[in-house]
Structure formats: C-alpha cells, structure tokens
C-alpha positions in Angstrom: 0.0 0.0 0.0 2.8 2.4 0.8 4.4 1.6 -2.6 1.1 2.3 -4.5 0.6 5.5 -2.5 4.1 6.7 -3.4 3.6 5.7 -7.1 0.3 7.5 -7.2 1.8 10.6 -5.7 4.7 10.5 -8.2 2.2 10.0 -11.2 0.0 12.9 -9.9 3.0 15.2 -9.6 4.1 14.3 -13.2 0.6 15.0 -14.5 0.6 18.4 -12.7 4.0 19.3 -14.1 2.9 18.3 -17.6 -0.4 20.2 -17.3 1.5 23.2 -16.1 3.9 22.9 -19.0 0.9 22.8 -21.5 -0.7 25.7 -19.8 2.4 27.8 -20.0 2.9 26.8 -23.6 -0.7 27.8 -24.5 -0.5 30.9 -22.5 2.8 32.0 -24.0 1.3 31.6 -27.4 -1.7 33.7 -26.5 0.6 36.6 -25.7 3.1 35.8 -28.5 5.8 38.5 -28.8 5.9 38.0 -32.6 3.5 38.4 -35.4 2.9 39.9 -38.9 2.2 43.6 -39.7 1.0 44.9 -43.1 3.7 47.3 -44.4 2.7 50.1 -46.7 6.3 50.4 -47.7 6.8 46.8 -48.9 3.3 46.1 -49.9 3.4 42.9 -47.9 3.3 41.7 -44.3 6.6 41.9 -42.4 7.5 40.3 -39.1 7.4 42.2 -35.8 8.8 41.2 -32.4 7.7 42.9 -29.2 9.9 42.8 -26.1 8.9 44.3 -22.8 11.3 46.0 -20.5 11.8 44.4 -17.1 11.4 47.9 -15.7 9.0 49.6 -18.1 8.6 53.3 -18.4 5.0 54.5 -18.4 3.4 57.8 -19.1 1.0 59.7 -16.8 -1.9 57.6 -18.1 -0.1 54.3 -17.4 0.6 53.5 -21.1 4.0 52.2 -22.2 6.7 54.4 -23.5 7.4 52.6 -26.8 10.1 52.5 -29.5 9.3 51.1 -32.9 12.7 49.9 -34.2 13.0 49.6 -38.0 15.7 47.0 -38.8 17.3 45.4 -41.8 16.5 48.3 -44.1 17.9 48.9 -47.6 20.1 51.8 -46.5 23.5 52.0 -44.9 23.4 51.6 -41.2 25.3 54.6 -39.7 25.4 53.6 -36.0 27.9 50.8 -35.6 26.4 49.0 -32.6 24.5 45.8 -33.5 20.8 45.8 -33.5 20.8 43.4 -30.6 23.0 45.7 -28.6 20.8 48.7 -29.4 17.6 46.9 -28.6 19.0 45.7 -25.3 20.1 49.2 -24.5 16.6 50.5 -25.2 15.1 47.8 -23.0 17.5 48.7 -20.2 16.3 52.3 -20.4 12.7 51.1 -19.8 11.4 51.2 -23.4 9.0 48.7 -24.8 10.6 47.8 -28.2 8.7 46.6 -31.2 11.2 45.5 -33.9 9.9 45.6 -37.5 12.1 43.4 -39.7 12.3 44.6 -43.3 14.7 41.9 -44.4 16.5 44.3 -46.8 13.3 44.7 -48.9 14.3 47.0 -51.8 11.5 49.5 -50.9 12.7 49.8 -47.3 14.5 53.1 -48.0 13.9 56.7 -48.7 11.2 57.8 -49.6 9.0 54.8 -49.3 9.8 54.2 -45.7 7.9 57.4 -44.8 4.7 55.6 -45.7 5.2 53.2 -42.9 6.2 55.9 -40.5 2.9 57.6 -41.1 1.0 54.2 -40.8 2.8 53.4 -37.5 2.0 56.8 -35.9 -1.6 56.7 -37.1 -2.0 53.2 -35.7 -0.6 54.0 -32.3 -2.7 57.2 -32.2 -5.8 55.1 -32.9 -5.0 52.8 -30.0 -4.0 49.6 -31.8 -0.6 48.8 -33.2 0.7 45.2 -33.6 -2.1 44.1 -31.3 -1.0 46.5 -28.5 -3.5 49.0 -27.2 -1.5 50.6 -24.5 1.4 52.3 -26.3 1.9 55.9 -25.1 0.3 58.5 -27.3 2.8 61.1 -26.2 6.0 59.0 -25.8 6.2 56.6 -28.7 9.0 56.9 -31.2 10.0 55.5 -34.6 13.8 54.8 -34.7 15.9 53.6 -37.5 18.3 50.7 -36.8 21.6 52.0 -35.3 19.8 55.0 -33.6 19.2 55.7 -29.9 17.3 58.4 -28.1 18.2 60.9 -25.4 14.8 61.8 -24.0 13.7 64.7 -21.8 16.9 66.7 -22.3 16.3 70.0 -20.3 16.8 73.1 -22.4 15.2 76.0 -20.4 13.4 76.7 -17.1 10.1 78.3 -17.7 9.0 81.5 -16.1 5.5 81.0 -14.7 4.8 84.8 -14.8 4.9 85.0 -18.6 1.5 83.3 -19.3 0.2 83.2 -15.7 -1.8 80.0 -16.0 -2.7 78.0 -14.0 -2.6 80.4 -11.1 -1.2 77.6 -8.9 1.8 77.2 -11.2 4.4 79.4 -9.4 7.7 77.4 -9.7 8.9 77.0 -13.3 9.0 73.6 -15.0 11.8 72.5 -17.3 11.2 72.5 -21.0 12.6 69.4 -22.7 13.7 68.0 -26.0 14.3 64.5 -27.4 17.4 63.8 -29.5 17.4 60.8 -31.8 21.0 60.0 -32.9 23.1 57.2 -34.4 25.0 55.5 -31.7 28.8 55.1 -32.3 28.4 56.5 -35.9 30.7 55.7 -38.8 30.4 59.4 -39.9 29.2 62.6 -38.2 25.7 63.5 -39.3 23.8 66.8 -38.9 20.6 67.3 -37.0 17.2 68.6 -37.8 15.5 70.4 -34.9 11.7 71.1 -34.7 9.7 72.9 -32.1 6.5 71.0 -31.5 3.1 72.2 -32.6 1.7 70.3 -29.6 2.0 72.3 -26.4 3.3 71.0 -23.0 2.0 72.8 -20.0 1.5 72.9 -16.2 -1.9 71.6 -15.1 -3.8 72.0 -11.8 -6.1 69.1 -11.1 -9.2 70.5 -9.3 -10.2 67.1 -8.0 -6.8 66.3 -6.6 -6.2 69.8 -5.5 -2.7 69.8 -6.8 -0.5 70.4 -9.8 0.1 67.2 -11.8 2.3 66.0 -14.7 -0.7 65.1 -16.8 0.3 67.5 -19.6 4.1 67.7 -19.3 6.2 66.5 -22.1 3.4 66.5 -24.7 5.6 67.6 -27.6 5.0 64.2 -29.3 1.3 63.9 -28.5 0.4 62.0 -31.7 -3.2 63.2 -32.2 -1.9 66.8 -32.2 1.4 66.2 -33.9 2.8 63.5 -36.2 -0.4 61.5 -36.5 -2.6 64.5 -36.6 -0.9 65.8 -39.7 0.7 62.6 -41.2 4.1 64.2 -40.4 7.0 61.9 -41.2 9.7 64.5 -41.9 11.7 64.2 -38.7 11.4 60.5 -38.1 12.3 59.8 -41.8 15.4 62.0 -41.6 17.8 59.1 -40.8 17.2 57.7 -44.3 18.9 60.8 -45.5 21.9 60.7 -43.2 20.6 62.9 -40.4 19.8 62.9 -36.7 16.7 64.7 -35.4 15.4 66.4 -32.3 12.0 67.7 -31.2 11.6 70.3 -28.5 8.7 71.5 -26.4 7.0 74.5 -27.9 8.3 77.6 -26.2 4.8 78.7 -25.2 4.6 76.5 -22.0 0.8 76.9 -21.8 -2.3 75.6 -23.4 -2.4 77.1 -26.9 -5.7 78.9 -26.4 -4.7 80.4 -23.0 -2.3 82.7 -21.3 -2.4 86.2 -20.0 -0.1 89.1 -19.0 0.2 89.7 -15.3 -3.1 91.3 -14.1 -4.3 91.2 -17.7 -7.5 89.7 -19.2 -7.9 85.9 -19.4 -6.8 84.1 -22.6 -5.2 87.3 -23.9 -2.4 85.2 -25.5 -4.9 82.9 -27.3 -3.2 81.3 -30.3 0.1 83.2 -30.1 3.3 83.6 -28.0 5.3 86.5 -26.8 8.9 87.7 -26.8 11.6 87.8 -25.6 10.4 84.6 -23.8 9.9 82.6 -27.0 13.2 83.7 -28.6 15.1 83.0 -25.4 13.9 79.5 -25.4 14.6 78.9 -29.0 18.2 80.1 -28.8 18.7 78.1 -25.6 17.3 74.9 -27.2 19.8 75.3 -30.2 22.7 75.8 -27.8 21.6 72.8 -25.8 21.3 70.6 -28.9 24.7 71.7 -30.2 26.3 71.0 -26.7 24.9 67.4 -26.7 25.5 66.9 -30.4 29.2 67.3 -29.7 29.0 64.6 -27.0 27.1 62.3 -29.4 29.7 62.7 -32.1 27.2 64.5 -34.4 28.3 67.2 -36.8 28.1 70.9 -35.8 25.4 71.6 -38.4 21.8 72.1 -37.4 18.7 72.7 -39.5 15.3 73.9 -38.4 12.0 72.3 -39.6 8.9 74.2 -38.6 5.2 73.9 -39.2 2.3 76.1 -37.9 3.1 77.3 -34.3 6.3 75.3 -34.7 7.2 77.4 -37.7 6.6 80.6 -35.7 8.9 79.4 -33.0 11.5 77.9 -35.3 11.8 81.0 -37.4 13.3 82.8 -34.4 16.4 80.7 -34.9 17.4 82.2 -38.2 17.9 85.9 -37.2 21.4 87.4 -36.9 20.4 90.3 -34.6 22.2 89.9 -31.3 20.1 91.0 -28.3 21.6 90.5 -24.9 18.3 89.7 -23.2 17.9 86.8 -25.7 21.5 85.6 -26.1 22.2 85.5 -22.4 19.2 83.6 -21.2 18.9 79.8 -20.7 21.6 77.1 -20.9 25.1 76.8 -22.4 25.8 80.5 -22.8 28.7 80.9 -25.2 27.8 77.9 -27.4 26.8 79.0 -30.8 23.0 79.3 -31.5 23.5 79.6 -35.2 21.6 77.3 -37.6 22.7 76.4 -41.1 19.3 75.9 -42.8 15.6 76.3 -42.2 12.5 74.9 -43.8 9.5 76.9 -42.5 5.9 76.2 -43.1 2.9 78.4 -42.5 3.4 80.5 -39.4 3.5 84.1 -38.1 6.7 86.1 -38.5 5.6 89.7 -38.2 2.6 90.7 -36.1 2.4 94.1 -37.6 1.0 92.5 -40.8 -2.1 90.9 -39.2 -4.4 93.8 -40.3 -3.4 93.7 -43.9 -6.6 91.7 -44.6 -9.2 91.6 -41.8 -10.6 88.3 -40.6 -8.5 86.1 -42.9 -7.9 83.4 -40.4 -6.1 85.3 -37.7 -9.1 86.8 -35.9 -7.6 85.8 -32.4 -4.5 87.9 -33.3 -6.4 90.8 -34.6 -8.6 91.0 -31.5 -6.1 90.1 -28.7 -2.6 91.4 -29.7 -3.7 95.0 -28.7 -4.7 93.6 -25.3 -1.1 92.8 -24.5 1.0 95.2 -26.6 -1.3 98.2 -26.9 -2.5 99.9 -30.1 -0.4 99.0 -33.1 0.0 102.6 -34.4 1.2 103.9 -31.1 3.4 100.8 -30.2 4.7 99.6 -33.5 8.3 99.0 -32.3 7.0 96.7 -29.5 4.8 94.8 -32.0 7.8 94.5 -34.4 10.0 93.0 -31.6 7.5 90.2 -31.1 8.1 88.6 -34.5 11.1 86.7 -36.0 11.4 89.1 -38.9 12.6 91.7 -36.4 15.5 89.4 -35.5 16.8 89.2 -39.1 19.0 92.3 -39.6 21.7 91.6 -42.3 21.7 87.9 -43.0 20.1 84.5 -42.4 20.7 80.9 -43.4 19.2 79.4 -46.6 15.5 79.1 -46.1 12.8 77.1 -47.8 9.2 78.1 -47.3 6.4 75.5 -47.8 2.7 76.2 -47.9 -0.6 75.6 -49.7 -2.4 78.6 -51.2 -5.8 77.3 -50.0 -4.6 77.5 -46.4 -5.7 80.6 -44.4 -4.7 83.7 -46.3 -2.7 85.3 -43.6 -0.2 82.5 -43.7 0.5 83.2 -47.4 0.8 86.9 -46.6 3.3 86.2 -43.7 5.5 84.0 -45.9 5.4 86.5 -48.8 6.7 89.4 -46.7 9.3 87.3 -44.8 10.6 85.8 -48.0 10.8 89.3 -49.6 12.8 90.5 -46.7 15.3 87.6 -46.9 15.5 88.1 -50.7 16.3 91.8 -50.2 19.3 90.7 -48.1 20.4 88.2 -50.7 19.6 85.2 -48.5 19.1 82.0 -50.6 15.4 81.2 -50.5 13.2 78.7 -52.2 9.5 77.6 -52.0 7.5 74.4 -52.0 3.9 75.4 -52.9 0.6 73.4 -53.2 2.0 70.0 -52.2 -1.4 69.2 -50.6 -4.5 70.8 -49.3 -5.0 73.4 -46.5 -3.0 73.4 -43.3 -0.8 70.4 -44.0 2.7 69.0 -44.1 4.3 67.5 -47.2 3.5 63.8 -47.5 4.1 62.8 -51.1 7.4 61.4 -52.3 8.1 64.4 -54.5 7.4 67.0 -51.9 9.3 65.1 -49.2 12.2 64.8 -51.7 12.3 68.6 -52.1 12.5 69.0 -48.3 15.2 66.4 -47.8 17.2 67.6 -50.8 17.2 71.1 -49.3 18.6 69.8 -46.0 21.1 67.5 -47.6 22.5 70.3 -49.7 22.9 72.8 -46.9 23.7 70.6 -43.9 26.3 68.5 -45.8 24.8 65.1 -45.0 26.9 62.0 -45.6 26.0 59.9 -48.6 24.3 56.6 -47.7 22.9 53.9 -49.9 19.2 54.3 -50.7 
C-alpha cells in the first residue's frame, strides 16, 4: 500500500507538471511576442517582435513608452552597434521595443519608408498597433536601426509669470527636448530640430487639489502632432543621413490660454510673446549643439517648422544679437546659429495681421492689442515680437512651404518674410501646393524637395538608398 501511494503521488506530480507545461505553452502563445504587420512600404506583411522591458517606463496615463525599431533596411546603417545591442540598451532604459524586420526589402529606404512611419503613428494614435492597445500617445518613437534616443533633455526653465496659468503654477518647470541620434556612428551626421506644434503645460487638477504631470512633455502627442498631420519628416530623416530632435514648444501653456500679469484671461490665445519665446529657441539650439558634440554628431543644425512650430523655429534664423535673448537659458557661449531652415505656415511679423481683416487670424487681430497696446502707437513693440525683427543683415538658406488654400494670412506672412530675406540676398526657395489646406508635405516628390534642401545645406553623408 505504501508503494502504491508513493507511485500514485509521483504520477500525480508528473501530471501536474505536464499540465502546467501545457498551460504555459498555450498561455505563452496567446501573448506571443511575434506576429505579422502589413507594411505600406513593402506592400506585404513583415515580421514584428515585441519585447517588454523588465522595468517599463509608463506615461502619466499608465501607457507604455514605446520605440518602434526599424531594422534590416535597404540603406547603410550609420550607427555601428549591433541591432541586438541597441535593442538591449533601449530595454535597459525602460522602453517597450517593437522590432519591424524589413529583411532588406528594396523598398525599405527613402522615400517609401515614410509611408510606414505615417502608418505606425496613425495606428498608435488610434490605439492599436501590432495588437497592442497601451502604447503611449505622447511618448512613442520610430527609430531607424543604429539609432538611440536621449529623452527629456532639459533646455530651459520656464517663467510662470509670462503666461500666468494656471494660477497655482508658481515654480517654473523645465522644457525638454528629445534627441534621436546614431550610436557610435561611422560618420558625423547633422541634426534637424523642430519645435513641437503640440504644447506642453502645467496643469492643476481641481479634483486632486494639486499640480500634476498630466500635460508635461506633450511635444510628441500624436493626435496633435505626427499622427494628426501625417508628419513623417523628422522620423524619416535618418534615411537621408541625419539625426533629429524635437523640443517642447516655447509657449509653455495651453495654446488657447495665457495672459499678461493682471491682464485679461486668454489674452495670448493662439500666439506667443517675446523675448520669452526667442530666449527658449536660442537656448534649445545651444543645448542641442552641446549634446550633439558629445554624441559625435556634426556641428550643423537645420530647423524644420510647421504652424506654431514654424513661428517658433523661425526665431532661430535671425542674426540680430540682443543680450536679453542671447544671455538667457543654458550653455551660454555655445553657438546658437543654424545652417538651414524649412519653414511652413506661421506668423513672422505681427504688424501684418491687419493687412486683410478676418483672414484666419481673428484671435491675433482681437487680442494682440490687449497685451501690446494699439499698433499705431506701439509699432516698435509689436515688431519686436516677430522673428522678422531678428533678421538684420543675414540669415541661413530658407525654404518656405505652404498651400495657397490655407488661411490667407499664412501666405501673406510668408510673402513678406521671403521678400525681406530676398532683399538681403539670403538664398530662399519655395514648395507650394504639395497638398490641401494646413498640411505638411507627404508625397514622395514634396518630401524629396525638403530632404534635398537639408542634404544640400547641412552637408549630410551619402548613404545607400
């Protein structure tokens, strides 16, 4: 009896172990880390592999900070570390990593790869990418193989008294940028910098009775940025031998809010003010150049700006030196010069807003006098608020892009700014009617114009594509 009991116990234990093995096998398949994804670039399905970090980073909403890593592309890999080493590094930093394996497909290069970048961002923004419904909407990135990311690099400490909202925000937050760079590169590459057209800002939660981080670091909030406008320009730059960076918009406030001290509510609706904005732009460029040197990037920086990001970015191209602007922020003494700028629709000279009434800039027409006084009596102050004022004798080569069916005041702003640059013999060019309305170039031909412009003026290395 003792022998049978022992045998029965042993057999039962074996059955439990076997059942547990089957359960784990089935369960592991139900959460399989691999699968197929329909690629717009290749026209076929490609394999993906998802790996979770042991110590995952999550955003304020509890969603996973994610990197979509494009590997085995048909272009030269600039970063010399292996994909395995780069992925392991990303995992060690807390990123969820989704590897898309292109297996050297001939279409996996510029400019076809932009189609997948758009599809990836659109899918994440819609809440379902590669079967995952919890990728962060504000902290998800598309990286080319060989590239890594320096996230949340501080570039300026905000002054809460500029926009005075919320009233509980009295100690300035840091504005941040993300820098995406080739790790251990074969050659030094230049960098494209963009100021986000999605605003980060301080937020007071009435229910919690406290300031929270709910809207900090929203520069990549997909519904308002890359996915909202099918913008693939920055994330597609590595296919052209460039690094890229995106910075918080200098207006650290909800776009429709902000007021001067003791002034009317929402006086700054839909616009920013100087010298605050220009100080931040200059500090961001100095910060980027400081870190670019450490990352073994070249010293050349280009600006890419769209909408409110164009208004901000345009402040980088002026040659006028104003102590209040040049001596604010970080890394004083490092050059804040840029070597090229591609500027989309934006506002460059506020004194022009009454050229045609109610042509899309009604908020400006109504509210600018609230903060700067009557235009006729305060013209010099109004002029100092725009980037055109900062261009005195020279500027880097500038490409303007816009659609003529966008709001008329954008066309008027670009026309006057371009005329000023032309009068100074600054090399300028235009990309017009590449799409409809307030939009970013998406077609291969229009993207080629943008990338060719940067390649020519930033001296990018030649890579196979």
